Phi, psi and omega in degrees: 000154174256137177276128177297148189210164182298335179287346181289339179287349174091348181262096176268355189069061182299310185300309178307313173303316183292324185285330179266348181227073177291330183293337180258006181302327185283005178249151183277053186257141182309134183304328184287328180282333177289318182291327176298322183291320179297317183298326186269002187076018188254061180224108027265176178289162177287168183290333176286328174293312181303322177286329189264332183302307184305308183293324189277341176268343176094079181297139167058045177047032169268173174302148172284159179239161179292150178226145173236136180230122182245117179198159182295162175299133182092008190260001172092026184295312185305312174290332176299326173269332189280329190290321172307313178301318181285330172309300183312311185297309175308322182279342189229322188226008181301130182067020172285134179256019185274117180302340183269356182302137183289164170287121189283318179212143179243118177249113172269140178229151176297337188217154176309303187305312180297325179287330178296320188285314168309316173302309184303309181299313184285324174299321173310310178307306181305317183293309184298331178275355179107023172059057185269351182214160178255127178235124190232142180254127172240123181203170171305164181091356169231149184288158181303313179304317178298321189286329182294314180301319179304308183300327183278326185299151178060034176092351180107155179285134165283330184231126177241131171255129177197154169277159181310314186306302182284346177288319183298325176289312179284006174257002182285141181298342174268012165273137186299311185255045179304141187282142180271065184307322180298330176261026176282134178280333187212140184235121179236142181242119186258127181055069185271000180229000000 
């Protein structure tokens, strides 16, 4: 079941978003995300984001395409892949409490520290946009049982960020909150090389 929410009315404040976020105007990004970017001081988008958004968001109502981005630290890589994920969630599954809902995105990171950092960045956007999605980091340093609870709370995570080691544990069928990896819509690999 879907919980009625303020975004359901269809009035997202498009004009307000365009006026307050002129740097984001050329992109087919949800107004909630444009406003969140301005609230977080991310206006205009970085060069990397400007280059990756058109193909990853699906230009001209076409299917989104895979994107590989290689750039230095501080170039906006995390938001370059996170905003299209959040766009999909806002348009399709925001505030869904359906326990059969697919995991929208799995973000793989090489380390626990990076998983926590990426999760924090994505959560900041979600919170600035009105808490429309659930984001969870699963990594070593917390018990498997605690992470099972984190994954299941609030109708389940939309986005999971994890290093491969803990991911391997959390996809085992004997784990109560086992991640539904086969039903994951999107895979993003941060710092793949």
